C-alpha positions in Angstrom: -20.6 -27.2 -2.5 -17.9 -25.7 -4.8 -15.1 -23.7 -3.3 -15.6 -20.0 -3.4 -11.9 -19.4 -3.9 -8.6 -21.2 -4.6 -6.0 -21.8 -1.9 -3.9 -19.0 -3.2 -6.9 -16.6 -3.3 -7.6 -17.7 0.2 -4.2 -16.7 1.3 -4.6 -13.2 -0.2 -8.0 -12.9 1.6 -6.4 -14.0 4.9 -3.6 -11.5 4.5 -5.9 -8.6 3.6 -8.3 -9.5 6.5 -5.5 -10.0 9.1 -3.6 -6.9 8.0 -6.8 -4.8 8.3 -7.6 -6.2 11.8 -4.0 -5.5 13.1 -3.5 -2.1 11.5 -7.1 -0.8 11.5 -6.8 0.0 7.7 -6.4 -2.2 4.6 -3.0 -3.0 3.0 -1.7 -1.3 0.0 -0.8 -3.4 -3.0 2.9 -2.8 -2.1 2.3 -4.5 1.3 0.8 -7.5 -0.6 3.8 -7.5 -2.9 6.3 -7.6 0.0 4.5 -10.3 1.9 3.9 -12.6 -1.1 7.3 -11.8 -2.7 5.9 -11.2 -6.1 5.6 -8.5 -8.8 3.2 -5.5 -8.9 1.4 -6.9 -12.0 0.8 -10.2 -10.3 -0.6 -8.6 -7.2 -2.9 -6.3 -9.2 -4.2 -9.2 -11.3 -5.1 -11.1 -8.1 -6.9 -8.0 -6.7 -8.9 -7.7 -9.9 -9.7 -11.5 -9.8 -10.8 -11.3 -6.2 -13.0 -8.3 -7.0 -14.4 -10.0 -10.1 -15.4 -13.0 -7.9 -17.1 -10.7 -5.4 -14.7 -11.7 -2.6 -13.4 -8.1 -2.0 -14.6 -4.6 -2.8 -12.3 -1.6 -3.5 -12.4 1.9 -4.9 -10.3 2.0 -8.0 -7.6 4.7 -7.8 -8.1 5.1 -4.0 -5.2 3.8 -1.9 -6.0 1.3 0.9 -9.6 0.8 -0.1 -9.7 -3.0 -0.2 -12.4 -4.6 1.9 -12.9 -8.4 2.4 -16.5 -9.4 1.7 -16.1 -13.0 2.9 -17.3 -14.0 6.4 -14.3 -14.1 8.7 -15.1 -17.8 9.6 -14.7 -18.7 5.9 -11.2 -17.2 5.6 -8.3 -19.8 5.9 -5.4 -19.5 8.3 -2.6 -17.3 6.9 0.6 -19.2 6.0 3.8 -17.2 5.5 5.2 -17.9 2.0 8.1 -20.3 2.2 6.9 -22.0 5.4 5.1 -25.4 5.4 1.5 -26.0 6.5 1.5 -27.9 9.7 
């Protein structure tokens, strides 16, 4: 079976899922930017790609509306950028 998402996409899904569980609301794109240490356009393009692949849903123009559509058991373990996988 082909992978549903790349490793990087999996990390974004893991962050969105875990952030939502911990905070009881989804992250803003600025939260993703801080965690992944990247630019707003990069984050926005990833969000669009995840939505295009049917991995998340969101309401364009509405803050904190990202929802993961992947089963929690399919989401990989979140690895903090800059730290090795052990």
